[in-house]
All heavy atoms as a GROMACS GRO file, in nm:
protein
  591
    1MET      N    1   0.084  -0.119   0.000
    1MET     CA    2   0.000   0.000   0.000
    1MET      C    3   0.087   0.124   0.000
    1MET      O    4   0.193   0.126   0.058
    1MET     CB    5  -0.088   0.002   0.125
    1MET     CG    6  -0.227  -0.040   0.098
    1MET     SD    7  -0.336   0.025   0.222
    1MET     CE    8  -0.426  -0.123   0.257
    2MET      N    9   0.037   0.227  -0.064
    2MET     CA   10   0.106   0.355  -0.068
    2MET      C   11   0.012   0.462  -0.016
    2MET      O   12  -0.109   0.447  -0.022
    2MET     CB   13   0.148   0.389  -0.210
    2MET     CG   14   0.230   0.286  -0.279
    2MET     SD   15   0.283   0.348  -0.438
    2MET     CE   16   0.438   0.421  -0.388
    3LYS      N   17   0.072   0.566   0.032
    3LYS     CA   18  -0.007   0.681   0.076
    3LYS      C   19   0.039   0.803  -0.002
    3LYS      O   20   0.155   0.814  -0.039
    3LYS     CB   21   0.011   0.705   0.226
    3LYS     CG   22  -0.055   0.600   0.313
    3LYS     CD   23  -0.044   0.638   0.459
    3LYS     CE   24  -0.101   0.529   0.545
    3LYS     NZ   25  -0.238   0.555   0.586
    4ALA      N   26  -0.055   0.893  -0.023
    4ALA     CA   27  -0.024   1.020  -0.087
    4ALA      C   28  -0.105   1.128  -0.017
    4ALA      O   29  -0.214   1.102   0.034
    4ALA     CB   30  -0.057   1.016  -0.236
    5ARG      N   31  -0.048   1.245  -0.013
    5ARG     CA   32  -0.119   1.362   0.039
    5ARG      C   33  -0.137   1.459  -0.075
    5ARG      O   34  -0.046   1.481  -0.155
    5ARG     CB   35  -0.037   1.431   0.148
    5ARG     CG   36  -0.043   1.363   0.280
    5ARG     CD   37   0.021   1.451   0.387
    5ARG     NE   38   0.028   1.377   0.511
    5ARG     CZ   39   0.129   1.378   0.593
    5ARG    NH1   40   0.236   1.453   0.566
    5ARG    NH2   41   0.126   1.308   0.704
    6VAL      N   42  -0.255   1.518  -0.079
    6VAL     CA   43  -0.283   1.623  -0.176
    6VAL      C   44  -0.314   1.750  -0.097
    6VAL      O   45  -0.404   1.751  -0.014
    6VAL     CB   46  -0.402   1.586  -0.267
    6VAL    CG1   47  -0.432   1.698  -0.365
    6VAL    CG2   48  -0.376   1.454  -0.340
    7LEU      N   49  -0.234   1.852  -0.120
    7LEU     CA   50  -0.255   1.982  -0.056
    7LEU      C   51  -0.322   2.074  -0.159
    7LEU      O   52  -0.266   2.097  -0.267
    7LEU     CB   53  -0.123   2.042  -0.009
    7LEU     CG   54  -0.130   2.178   0.057
    7LEU    CD1   55  -0.216   2.174   0.183
    7LEU    CD2   56   0.008   2.229   0.091
    8VAL      N   57  -0.441   2.120  -0.126
    8VAL     CA   58  -0.517   2.206  -0.216
    8VAL      C   59  -0.522   2.346  -0.154
    8VAL      O   60  -0.562   2.363  -0.039
    8VAL     CB   61  -0.661   2.152  -0.236
    8VAL    CG1   62  -0.738   2.241  -0.333
    8VAL    CG2   63  -0.658   2.008  -0.287
    9THR      N   64  -0.478   2.445  -0.231
    9THR     CA   65  -0.477   2.583  -0.183
    9THR      C   66  -0.539   2.674  -0.288
    9THR      O   67  -0.536   2.644  -0.408
    9THR     CB   68  -0.332   2.631  -0.155
    9THR    OG1   69  -0.254   2.614  -0.273
    9THR    CG2   70  -0.270   2.554  -0.041
   10LEU      N   71  -0.593   2.785  -0.243
   10LEU     CA   72  -0.648   2.883  -0.335
   10LEU      C   73  -0.534   2.952  -0.411
   10LEU      O   74  -0.427   2.977  -0.355
   10LEU     CB   75  -0.729   2.989  -0.261
   10LEU     CG   76  -0.864   2.942  -0.206
   10LEU    CD1   77  -0.922   3.049  -0.115
   10LEU    CD2   78  -0.960   2.909  -0.318
   11LYS      N   79  -0.559   2.981  -0.537
   11LYS     CA   80  -0.460   3.055  -0.616
   11LYS      C   81  -0.449   3.197  -0.559
   11LYS      O   82  -0.544   3.250  -0.503
   11LYS     CB   83  -0.503   3.061  -0.762
   11LYS     CG   84  -0.496   2.926  -0.831
   11LYS     CD   85  -0.536   2.937  -0.977
   11LYS     CE   86  -0.519   2.801  -1.043
   11LYS     NZ   87  -0.554   2.805  -1.185
   12SER      N   88  -0.330   3.256  -0.574
   12SER     CA   89  -0.314   3.393  -0.526
   12SER      C   90  -0.408   3.483  -0.605
   12SER      O   91  -0.432   3.461  -0.723
   12SER     CB   92  -0.169   3.439  -0.541
   12SER     OG   93  -0.131   3.436  -0.676
   13GLY      N   94  -0.464   3.580  -0.537
   13GLY     CA   95  -0.559   3.670  -0.600
   13GLY      C   96  -0.703   3.626  -0.581
   13GLY      O   97  -0.794   3.705  -0.604
   14VAL      N   98  -0.725   3.501  -0.540
   14VAL     CA   99  -0.861   3.454  -0.512
   14VAL      C  100  -0.895   3.487  -0.368
   14VAL      O  101  -0.816   3.458  -0.277
   14VAL     CB  102  -0.872   3.301  -0.537
   14VAL    CG1  103  -1.010   3.250  -0.497
   14VAL    CG2  104  -0.841   3.266  -0.681
   15LEU      N  105  -1.008   3.551  -0.347
   15LEU     CA  106  -1.049   3.587  -0.211
   15LEU      C  107  -1.067   3.462  -0.126
   15LEU      O  108  -1.117   3.359  -0.174
   15LEU     CB  109  -1.178   3.667  -0.213
   15LEU     CG  110  -1.170   3.806  -0.276
   15LEU    CD1  111  -1.308   3.872  -0.278
   15LEU    CD2  112  -1.070   3.893  -0.204
   16ASP      N  113  -1.028   3.470   0.001
   16ASP     CA  114  -1.034   3.356   0.093
   16ASP      C  115  -1.113   3.396   0.217
   16ASP      O  116  -1.056   3.437   0.318
   16ASP     CB  117  -0.892   3.314   0.130
   16ASP     CG  118  -0.887   3.190   0.217
   16ASP    OD1  119  -0.994   3.139   0.256
   16ASP    OD2  120  -0.776   3.144   0.247
   17PRO      N  121  -1.247   3.387   0.212
   17PRO     CA  122  -1.328   3.429   0.327
   17PRO      C  123  -1.300   3.346   0.452
   17PRO      O  124  -1.303   3.399   0.563
   17PRO     CB  125  -1.471   3.412   0.281
   17PRO     CG  126  -1.468   3.342   0.150
   17PRO     CD  127  -1.328   3.346   0.099
   18GLN      N  128  -1.270   3.218   0.436
   18GLN     CA  129  -1.239   3.134   0.553
   18GLN      C  130  -1.108   3.181   0.617
   18GLN      O  131  -1.098   3.192   0.739
   18GLN     CB  132  -1.229   2.987   0.512
   18GLN     CG  133  -1.211   2.895   0.630
   18GLN     CD  134  -1.204   2.748   0.588
   18GLN    OE1  135  -1.193   2.715   0.470
   18GLN    NE2  136  -1.213   2.660   0.685
   19GLY      N  137  -1.009   3.210   0.535
   19GLY     CA  138  -0.882   3.262   0.588
   19GLY      C  139  -0.901   3.395   0.659
   19GLY      O  140  -0.842   3.419   0.765
   20LYS      N  141  -0.985   3.482   0.602
   20LYS     CA  142  -1.012   3.612   0.666
   20LYS      C  143  -1.080   3.593   0.801
   20LYS      O  144  -1.048   3.662   0.898
   20LYS     CB  145  -1.100   3.700   0.577
   20LYS     CG  146  -1.033   3.746   0.450
   20LYS     CD  147  -0.932   3.855   0.478
   20LYS     CE  148  -0.870   3.903   0.348
   20LYS     NZ  149  -0.729   3.932   0.359
   21ALA      N  150  -1.174   3.497   0.809
   21ALA     CA  151  -1.243   3.470   0.935
   21ALA      C  152  -1.146   3.416   1.040
   21ALA      O  153  -1.151   3.455   1.157
   21ALA     CB  154  -1.358   3.371   0.912
   22ILE      N  155  -1.056   3.329   1.000
   22ILE     CA  156  -0.956   3.275   1.092
   22ILE      C  157  -0.865   3.388   1.140
   22ILE      O  158  -0.835   3.398   1.260
   22ILE     CB  159  -0.875   3.163   1.024
   22ILE    CG1  160  -0.963   3.041   0.997
   22ILE    CG2  161  -0.754   3.123   1.110
   22ILE    CD1  162  -0.901   2.939   0.904
   23HIS      N  163  -0.821   3.472   1.047
   23HIS     CA  164  -0.734   3.585   1.081
   23HIS      C  165  -0.802   3.676   1.184
   23HIS      O  166  -0.742   3.712   1.286
   23HIS     CB  167  -0.700   3.662   0.953
   23HIS     CG  168  -0.606   3.775   0.973
   23HIS    ND1  169  -0.613   3.891   0.900
   23HIS    CD2  170  -0.501   3.791   1.057
   23HIS    CE1  171  -0.516   3.974   0.939
   23HIS    NE2  172  -0.448   3.916   1.034
   24HIS      N  173  -0.928   3.709   1.158
   24HIS     CA  174  -1.004   3.795   1.249
   24HIS      C  175  -1.017   3.730   1.387
   24HIS      O  176  -0.999   3.795   1.491
   24HIS     CB  177  -1.141   3.824   1.189
   24HIS     CG  178  -1.225   3.915   1.272
   24HIS    ND1  179  -1.199   4.051   1.284
   24HIS    CD2  180  -1.334   3.891   1.349
   24HIS    CE1  181  -1.288   4.104   1.366
   24HIS    NE2  182  -1.372   4.009   1.405
   25ALA      N  183  -1.047   3.600   1.389
   25ALA     CA  184  -1.063   3.529   1.517
   25ALA      C  185  -0.932   3.524   1.595
   25ALA      O  186  -0.931   3.541   1.717
   25ALA     CB  187  -1.115   3.387   1.492
   26LEU      N  188  -0.821   3.500   1.525
   26LEU     CA  189  -0.691   3.496   1.593
   26LEU      C  190  -0.657   3.631   1.655
   26LEU      O  191  -0.608   3.639   1.768
   26LEU     CB  192  -0.581   3.451   1.497
   26LEU     CG  193  -0.583   3.304   1.456
   26LEU    CD1  194  -0.484   3.279   1.343
   26LEU    CD2  195  -0.552   3.214   1.575
   27GLU      N  196  -0.683   3.739   1.579
   27GLU     CA  197  -0.661   3.873   1.634
   27GLU      C  198  -0.750   3.897   1.756
   27GLU      O  199  -0.707   3.953   1.856
   27GLU     CB  200  -0.687   3.980   1.528
   27GLU     CG  201  -0.577   3.990   1.426
   27GLU     CD  202  -0.603   4.101   1.325
   27GLU    OE1  203  -0.721   4.134   1.296
   27GLU    OE2  204  -0.503   4.155   1.273
   28GLY      N  205  -0.876   3.852   1.748
   28GLY     CA  206  -0.970   3.868   1.858
   28GLY      C  207  -0.927   3.791   1.983
   28GLY      O  208  -0.960   3.830   2.095
   29LEU      N  209  -0.853   3.682   1.962
   29LEU     CA  210  -0.801   3.603   2.075
   29LEU      C  211  -0.670   3.659   2.130
   29LEU      O  212  -0.613   3.603   2.222
   29LEU     CB  213  -0.781   3.457   2.033
   29LEU     CG  214  -0.910   3.379   2.007
   29LEU    CD1  215  -0.879   3.245   1.944
   29LEU    CD2  216  -0.988   3.360   2.138
   30GLY      N  217  -0.622   3.768   2.069
   30GLY     CA  218  -0.504   3.835   2.121
   30GLY      C  219  -0.372   3.788   2.061
   30GLY      O  220  -0.267   3.810   2.120
   31PHE      N  221  -0.376   3.723   1.945
   31PHE     CA  222  -0.252   3.682   1.879
   31PHE      C  223  -0.208   3.790   1.782
   31PHE      O  224  -0.267   3.807   1.676
   31PHE     CB  225  -0.271   3.549   1.805
   31PHE     CG  226  -0.296   3.432   1.896
   31PHE    CD1  227  -0.424   3.383   1.915
   31PHE    CD2  228  -0.190   3.372   1.963
   31PHE    CE1  229  -0.448   3.276   1.998
   31PHE    CE2  230  -0.213   3.263   2.047
   31PHE     CZ  231  -0.341   3.216   2.065
   32PRO      N  232  -0.102   3.863   1.816
   32PRO     CA  233  -0.056   3.973   1.729
   32PRO      C  234   0.039   3.922   1.620
   32PRO      O  235   0.087   3.809   1.625
   32PRO     CB  236   0.020   4.063   1.827
   32PRO     CG  237   0.077   3.967   1.926
   32PRO     CD  238  -0.026   3.856   1.940
   33GLY      N  239   0.063   4.008   1.522
   33GLY     CA  240   0.168   3.982   1.425
   33GLY      C  241   0.128   3.892   1.308
   33GLY      O  242   0.214   3.850   1.232
   34ILE      N  243   0.002   3.863   1.292
   34ILE     CA  244  -0.041   3.779   1.180
   34ILE      C  245  -0.084   3.871   1.066
   34ILE      O  246  -0.179   3.948   1.079
   34ILE     CB  247  -0.157   3.686   1.222
   34ILE    CG1  248  -0.110   3.594   1.334
   34ILE    CG2  249  -0.206   3.605   1.101
   34ILE    CD1  250  -0.222   3.518   1.401
   35ASN      N  251  -0.012   3.865   0.956
   35ASN     CA  252  -0.041   3.953   0.843
   35ASN      C  253  -0.153   3.901   0.755
   35ASN      O  254  -0.232   3.978   0.703
   35ASN     CB  255   0.084   3.973   0.758
   35ASN     CG  256   0.192   4.047   0.834
   35ASN    OD1  257   0.163   4.134   0.914
   35ASN    ND2  258   0.316   4.010   0.811
   36ASP      N  259  -0.160   3.770   0.736
   36ASP     CA  260  -0.262   3.713   0.649
   36ASP      C  261  -0.279   3.565   0.682
   36ASP      O  262  -0.186   3.502   0.734
   36ASP     CB  263  -0.222   3.729   0.502
   36ASP     CG  264  -0.336   3.703   0.405
   36ASP    OD1  265  -0.453   3.715   0.446
   36ASP    OD2  266  -0.308   3.670   0.288
   37VAL      N  267  -0.393   3.510   0.650
   37VAL     CA  268  -0.419   3.367   0.667
   37VAL      C  269  -0.484   3.318   0.538
   37VAL      O  270  -0.576   3.380   0.486
   37VAL     CB  271  -0.515   3.340   0.786
   37VAL    CG1  272  -0.548   3.191   0.794
   37VAL    CG2  273  -0.454   3.388   0.916
   38ARG      N  274  -0.435   3.207   0.487
   38ARG     CA  275  -0.495   3.140   0.371
   38ARG      C  276  -0.531   2.999   0.415
   38ARG      O  277  -0.447   2.927   0.469
   38ARG     CB  278  -0.398   3.132   0.253
   38ARG     CG  279  -0.344   3.266   0.206
   38ARG     CD  280  -0.438   3.347   0.123
   38ARG     NE  281  -0.456   3.293  -0.009
   38ARG     CZ  282  -0.545   3.340  -0.095
   38ARG    NH1  283  -0.623   3.441  -0.060
   38ARG    NH2  284  -0.559   3.288  -0.213
   39ALA      N  285  -0.654   2.959   0.395
   39ALA     CA  286  -0.700   2.825   0.434
   39ALA      C  287  -0.700   2.734   0.312
   39ALA      O  288  -0.725   2.779   0.200
   39ALA     CB  289  -0.839   2.833   0.495
   40GLY      N  290  -0.672   2.607   0.334
   40GLY     CA  291  -0.673   2.508   0.226
   40GLY      C  292  -0.724   2.376   0.278
   40GLY      O  293  -0.781   2.367   0.386
   41LYS      N  294  -0.703   2.271   0.198
   41LYS     CA  295  -0.744   2.136   0.238
   41LYS      C  296  -0.626   2.042   0.224
   41LYS      O  297  -0.545   2.055   0.133
   41LYS     CB  298  -0.853   2.080   0.147
   41LYS     CG  299  -0.960   2.168   0.102
   41LYS     CD  300  -1.059   2.091   0.014
   41LYS     CE  301  -1.044   2.134  -0.130
   41LYS     NZ  302  -1.161   2.114  -0.212
   42LEU      N  303  -0.622   1.945   0.314
   42LEU     CA  304  -0.525   1.837   0.305
   42LEU      C  305  -0.604   1.708   0.289
   42LEU      O  306  -0.688   1.675   0.373
   42LEU     CB  307  -0.439   1.830   0.432
   42LEU     CG  308  -0.342   1.713   0.440
   42LEU    CD1  309  -0.237   1.722   0.331
   42LEU    CD2  310  -0.278   1.706   0.576
   43ILE      N  311  -0.579   1.636   0.180
   43ILE     CA  312  -0.649   1.512   0.151
   43ILE      C  313  -0.546   1.400   0.153
   43ILE      O  314  -0.445   1.408   0.082
   43ILE     CB  315  -0.719   1.519   0.014
   43ILE    CG1  316  -0.819   1.635   0.013
   43ILE    CG2  317  -0.787   1.386  -0.019
   43ILE    CD1  318  -0.864   1.676  -0.124
   44GLU      N  319  -0.570   1.297   0.236
   44GLU     CA  320  -0.479   1.183   0.242
   44GLU      C  321  -0.543   1.066   0.169
   44GLU      O  322  -0.658   1.031   0.194
   44GLU     CB  323  -0.449   1.146   0.387
   44GLU     CG  324  -0.366   1.252   0.457
   44GLU     CD  325  -0.317   1.210   0.594
   44GLU    OE1  326  -0.361   1.105   0.645
   44GLU    OE2  327  -0.235   1.283   0.650
   45LEU      N  328  -0.467   1.007   0.079
   45LEU     CA  329  -0.514   0.894   0.000
   45LEU      C  330  -0.436   0.769   0.037
   45LEU      O  331  -0.314   0.772   0.046
   45LEU     CB  332  -0.496   0.921  -0.150
   45LEU     CG  333  -0.563   1.046  -0.206
   45LEU    CD1  334  -0.515   1.070  -0.349
   45LEU    CD2  335  -0.713   1.030  -0.203
   46ASP      N  336  -0.507   0.660   0.059
   46ASP     CA  337  -0.448   0.528   0.079
   46ASP      C  338  -0.461   0.456  -0.055
   46ASP      O  339  -0.574   0.428  -0.098
   46ASP     CB  340  -0.527   0.451   0.185
   46ASP     CG  341  -0.440   0.391   0.292
   46ASP    OD1  342  -0.321   0.368   0.264
   46ASP    OD2  343  -0.491   0.367   0.402
   47LEU      N  344  -0.351   0.427  -0.121
   47LEU     CA  345  -0.355   0.379  -0.258
   47LEU      C  346  -0.301   0.237  -0.270
   47LEU      O  347  -0.210   0.198  -0.195
   47LEU     CB  348  -0.271   0.471  -0.348
   47LEU     CG  349  -0.308   0.619  -0.347
   47LEU    CD1  350  -0.200   0.700  -0.413
   47LEU    CD2  351  -0.442   0.639  -0.416
   48ALA      N  352  -0.354   0.164  -0.366
   48ALA     CA  353  -0.298   0.033  -0.398
   48ALA      C  354  -0.162   0.053  -0.463
   48ALA      O  355  -0.135   0.157  -0.525
   48ALA     CB  356  -0.392  -0.041  -0.494
   49ASP      N  357  -0.074  -0.046  -0.448
   49ASP     CA  358   0.056  -0.040  -0.516
   49ASP      C  359   0.034  -0.026  -0.666
   49ASP      O  360  -0.058  -0.086  -0.721
   49ASP     CB  361   0.138  -0.166  -0.487
   49ASP     CG  362   0.184  -0.173  -0.341
   49ASP    OD1  363   0.196  -0.066  -0.278
   49ASP    OD2  364   0.205  -0.285  -0.291
   50GLY      N  365   0.115   0.055  -0.728
   50GLY     CA  366   0.108   0.068  -0.873
   50GLY      C  367   0.023   0.182  -0.923
   50GLY      O  368   0.018   0.205  -1.044
   51VAL      N  369  -0.046   0.254  -0.834
   51VAL     CA  370  -0.123   0.370  -0.880
   51VAL      C  371  -0.023   0.478  -0.924
   51VAL      O  372   0.065   0.518  -0.847
   51VAL     CB  373  -0.217   0.424  -0.769
   51VAL    CG1  374  -0.284   0.553  -0.814
   51VAL    CG2  375  -0.320   0.319  -0.732
   52GLU      N  376  -0.036   0.518  -1.047
   52GLU     CA  377   0.059   0.613  -1.107
   52GLU      C  378   0.031   0.756  -1.063
   52GLU      O  379  -0.083   0.792  -1.032
   52GLU     CB  380   0.050   0.605  -1.260
   52GLU     CG  381   0.083   0.469  -1.318
   52GLU     CD  382   0.231   0.437  -1.313
   52GLU    OE1  383   0.313   0.532  -1.318
   52GLU    OE2  384   0.265   0.318  -1.303
   53ASP      N  385   0.136   0.839  -1.067
   53ASP     CA  386   0.120   0.981  -1.037
   53ASP      C  387   0.018   1.046  -1.129
   53ASP      O  388  -0.059   1.133  -1.088
   53ASP     CB  389   0.254   1.054  -1.051
   53ASP     CG  390   0.349   1.024  -0.935
   53ASP    OD1  391   0.306   0.963  -0.835
   53ASP    OD2  392   0.467   1.063  -0.946
   54SER      N  393   0.017   1.002  -1.254
   54SER     CA  394  -0.078   1.060  -1.351
   54SER      C  395  -0.222   1.035  -1.309
   54SER      O  396  -0.310   1.119  -1.332
   54SER     CB  397  -0.052   1.005  -1.491
   54SER     OG  398  -0.067   0.864  -1.493
   55ALA      N  399  -0.249   0.920  -1.247
   55ALA     CA  400  -0.385   0.890  -1.200
   55ALA      C  401  -0.422   0.982  -1.084
   55ALA      O  402  -0.536   1.030  -1.076
   55ALA     CB  403  -0.396   0.744  -1.157
   56ILE      N  404  -0.327   1.009  -0.995
   56ILE     CA  405  -0.354   1.099  -0.883
   56ILE      C  406  -0.378   1.241  -0.935
   56ILE      O  407  -0.469   1.310  -0.890
   56ILE     CB  408  -0.238   1.098  -0.781
   56ILE    CG1  409  -0.215   0.956  -0.728
   56ILE    CG2  410  -0.267   1.193  -0.666
   56ILE    CD1  411  -0.087   0.941  -0.647
   57GLU      N  412  -0.300   1.283  -1.034
   57GLU     CA  413  -0.321   1.414  -1.094
   57GLU      C  414  -0.459   1.424  -1.156
   57GLU      O  415  -0.527   1.526  -1.144
   57GLU     CB  416  -0.214   1.443  -1.199
   57GLU     CG  417  -0.084   1.488  -1.137
   57GLU     CD  418   0.008   1.555  -1.239
   57GLU    OE1  419  -0.041   1.624  -1.331
   57GLU    OE2  420   0.129   1.538  -1.224
   58GLU      N  421  -0.503   1.317  -1.222
   58GLU     CA  422  -0.636   1.317  -1.283
   58GLU      C  423  -0.744   1.326  -1.176
   58GLU      O  424  -0.845   1.397  -1.194
   58GLU     CB  425  -0.654   1.191  -1.368
   58GLU     CG  426  -0.777   1.194  -1.454
   58GLU     CD  427  -0.787   1.076  -1.549
   58GLU    OE1  428  -0.689   0.999  -1.561
   58GLU    OE2  429  -0.895   1.061  -1.609
   59MET      N  430  -0.725   1.257  -1.062
   59MET     CA  431  -0.820   1.266  -0.951
   59MET      C  432  -0.833   1.411  -0.905
   59MET      O  433  -0.944   1.461  -0.878
   59MET     CB  434  -0.773   1.181  -0.832
   59MET     CG  435  -0.776   1.035  -0.852
   59MET     SD  436  -0.704   0.954  -0.705
   59MET     CE  437  -0.648   0.801  -0.778
   60CYS      N  438  -0.718   1.478  -0.895
   60CYS     CA  439  -0.718   1.618  -0.850
   60CYS      C  440  -0.791   1.707  -0.950
   60CYS      O  441  -0.873   1.790  -0.910
   60CYS     CB  442  -0.574   1.666  -0.832
   60CYS     SG  443  -0.489   1.587  -0.695
   61ARG      N  444  -0.760   1.689  -1.076
   61ARG     CA  445  -0.821   1.776  -1.179
   61ARG      C  446  -0.971   1.752  -1.194
   61ARG      O  447  -1.046   1.845  -1.222
   61ARG     CB  448  -0.752   1.755  -1.314
   61ARG     CG  449  -0.609   1.805  -1.313
   61ARG     CD  450  -0.544   1.798  -1.450
   61ARG     NE  451  -0.400   1.814  -1.439
   61ARG     CZ  452  -0.338   1.927  -1.412
   61ARG    NH1  453  -0.408   2.036  -1.391
   61ARG    NH2  454  -0.207   1.933  -1.402
   62LYS      N  455  -1.015   1.628  -1.173
   62LYS     CA  456  -1.156   1.596  -1.194
   62LYS      C  457  -1.243   1.615  -1.070
   62LYS      O  458  -1.363   1.636  -1.082
   62LYS     CB  459  -1.171   1.451  -1.242
   62LYS     CG  460  -1.125   1.432  -1.385
   62LYS     CD  461  -1.159   1.294  -1.435
   62LYS     CE  462  -1.130   1.284  -1.584
   62LYS     NZ  463  -1.164   1.151  -1.636
   63LEU      N  464  -1.183   1.604  -0.949
   63LEU     CA  465  -1.267   1.607  -0.829
   63LEU      C  466  -1.207   1.681  -0.711
   63LEU      O  467  -1.274   1.762  -0.647
   63LEU     CB  468  -1.299   1.462  -0.785
   63LEU     CG  469  -1.382   1.451  -0.656
   63LEU    CD1  470  -1.524   1.500  -0.678
   63LEU    CD2  471  -1.381   1.310  -0.604
   64LEU      N  472  -1.082   1.653  -0.678
   64LEU     CA  473  -1.027   1.699  -0.550
   64LEU      C  474  -0.997   1.848  -0.546
   64LEU      O  475  -0.996   1.908  -0.439
   64LEU     CB  476  -0.901   1.619  -0.515
   64LEU     CG  477  -0.921   1.467  -0.505
   64LEU    CD1  478  -0.788   1.399  -0.474
   64LEU    CD2  479  -1.025   1.433  -0.400
   65ALA      N  480  -0.971   1.909  -0.662
   65ALA     CA  481  -0.940   2.052  -0.668
   65ALA      C  482  -1.021   2.117  -0.778
   65ALA      O  483  -1.045   2.056  -0.883
   65ALA     CB  484  -0.791   2.074  -0.692
   66ASN      N  485  -1.064   2.239  -0.754
   66ASN     CA  486  -1.126   2.321  -0.858
   66ASN      C  487  -1.013   2.401  -0.921
   66ASN      O  488  -0.973   2.505  -0.869
   66ASN     CB  489  -1.232   2.412  -0.797
   66ASN     CG  490  -1.294   2.504  -0.898
   66ASN    OD1  491  -1.249   2.515  -1.012
   66ASN    ND2  492  -1.400   2.572  -0.859
   67THR      N  493  -0.962   2.352  -1.034
   67THR     CA  494  -0.840   2.410  -1.090
   67THR      C  495  -0.859   2.551  -1.146
   67THR      O  496  -0.761   2.615  -1.182
   67THR     CB  497  -0.781   2.317  -1.198
   67THR    OG1  498  -0.880   2.292  -1.299
   67THR    CG2  499  -0.735   2.185  -1.138
   68VAL      N  500  -0.983   2.598  -1.151
   68VAL     CA  501  -1.006   2.737  -1.192
   68VAL      C  502  -0.956   2.832  -1.083
   68VAL      O  503  -0.896   2.936  -1.112
   68VAL     CB  504  -1.156   2.762  -1.222
   68VAL    CG1  505  -1.181   2.910  -1.249
   68VAL    CG2  506  -1.202   2.676  -1.338
   69ILE      N  507  -0.977   2.793  -0.956
   69ILE     CA  508  -0.942   2.882  -0.846
   69ILE      C  509  -0.843   2.820  -0.747
   69ILE      O  510  -0.798   2.888  -0.655
   69ILE     CB  511  -1.067   2.930  -0.768
   69ILE    CG1  512  -1.142   2.811  -0.706
   69ILE    CG2  513  -1.157   3.014  -0.856
   69ILE    CD1  514  -1.249   2.849  -0.606
   70GLU      N  515  -0.808   2.692  -0.766
   70GLU     CA  516  -0.721   2.625  -0.669
   70GLU      C  517  -0.600   2.561  -0.736
   70GLU      O  518  -0.607   2.516  -0.851
   70GLU     CB  519  -0.798   2.513  -0.595
   70GLU     CG  520  -0.909   2.563  -0.505
   70GLU     CD  521  -0.993   2.453  -0.444
   70GLU    OE1  522  -1.022   2.353  -0.514
   70GLU    OE2  523  -1.030   2.468  -0.328
   71ASN      N  524  -0.491   2.556  -0.662
   71ASN     CA  525  -0.372   2.481  -0.699
   71ASN      C  526  -0.368   2.354  -0.614
   71ASN      O  527  -0.425   2.351  -0.505
   71ASN     CB  528  -0.244   2.561  -0.671
   71ASN     CG  529  -0.231   2.682  -0.759
   71ASN    OD1  530  -0.256   2.677  -0.878
   71ASN    ND2  531  -0.192   2.794  -0.700
   72PHE      N  532  -0.297   2.253  -0.662
   72PHE     CA  533  -0.279   2.134  -0.581
   72PHE      C  534  -0.135   2.087  -0.590
   72PHE      O  535  -0.066   2.112  -0.689
   72PHE     CB  536  -0.377   2.023  -0.620
   72PHE     CG  537  -0.360   1.969  -0.761
   72PHE    CD1  538  -0.270   1.866  -0.788
   72PHE    CD2  539  -0.433   2.022  -0.864
   72PHE    CE1  540  -0.255   1.817  -0.916
   72PHE    CE2  541  -0.418   1.975  -0.994
   72PHE     CZ  542  -0.329   1.872  -1.020
   73LYS      N  543  -0.092   2.022  -0.484
   73LYS     CA  544   0.043   1.965  -0.477
   73LYS      C  545   0.030   1.822  -0.425
   73LYS      O  546  -0.038   1.800  -0.324
   73LYS     CB  547   0.130   2.049  -0.383
   73LYS     CG  548   0.271   1.998  -0.368
   73LYS     CD  549   0.350   2.086  -0.272
   73LYS     CE  550   0.484   2.023  -0.246
   73LYS     NZ  551   0.557   2.094  -0.141
   74ILE      N  552   0.092   1.729  -0.493
   74ILE     CA  553   0.086   1.588  -0.454
   74ILE      C  554   0.218   1.549  -0.387
   74ILE      O  555   0.325   1.580  -0.439
   74ILE     CB  556   0.062   1.499  -0.578
   74ILE    CG1  557  -0.071   1.535  -0.644
   74ILE    CG2  558   0.066   1.351  -0.538
   74ILE    CD1  559  -0.089   1.478  -0.782
   75GLU      N  560   0.206   1.484  -0.274
   75GLU     CA  561   0.324   1.438  -0.200
   75GLU      C  562   0.308   1.288  -0.175
   75GLU      O  563   0.213   1.245  -0.112
   75GLU     CB  564   0.329   1.513  -0.066
   75GLU     CG  565   0.443   1.475   0.024
   75GLU     CD  566   0.436   1.549   0.158
   75GLU    OE1  567   0.366   1.652   0.168
   75GLU    OE2  568   0.499   1.500   0.252
   76ARG      N  569   0.399   1.209  -0.229
   76ARG     CA  570   0.399   1.064  -0.206
   76ARG      C  571   0.463   1.037  -0.072
   76ARG      O  572   0.568   1.092  -0.039
   76ARG     CB  573   0.481   0.993  -0.314
   76ARG     CG  574   0.413   0.986  -0.447
   76ARG     CD  575   0.336   0.859  -0.457
   76ARG     NE  576   0.290   0.836  -0.593
   76ARG     CZ  577   0.227   0.729  -0.629
   76ARG    NH1  578   0.204   0.634  -0.541
   76ARG    NH2  579   0.184   0.713  -0.751
   77LEU      N  580   0.401   0.949   0.007
   77LEU     CA  581   0.454   0.920   0.140
   77LEU      C  582   0.521   0.783   0.145
   77LEU      O  583   0.571   0.744   0.248
   77LEU     CB  584   0.342   0.928   0.244
   77LEU     CG  585   0.272   1.063   0.252
   77LEU    CD1  586   0.157   1.058   0.351
   77LEU    CD2  587   0.369   1.173   0.289
   78GLY      N  588   0.523   0.711   0.035
   78GLY     CA  589   0.593   0.583   0.029
   78GLY      C  590   0.514   0.464   0.068
   78GLY      O  591   0.403   0.459   0.106
   0.00000   0.00000   0.00000
């Protein structure tokens, strides 16, 4: 078995209301010095041996990420 992580983040320039809400809440809790917050998703996949990187990329493009507004990064965990 293999594991992979997919990190999905908003492209720069795309508004991030969740990140803004987190930023506001952190400031409200008294945490100074935070300039910006961007929220994303981490998806962990448990894969059968032999699943190709191209198949994981296709999963991301078709379902896991909205490539119009999001970037994704695939990390193989071995």
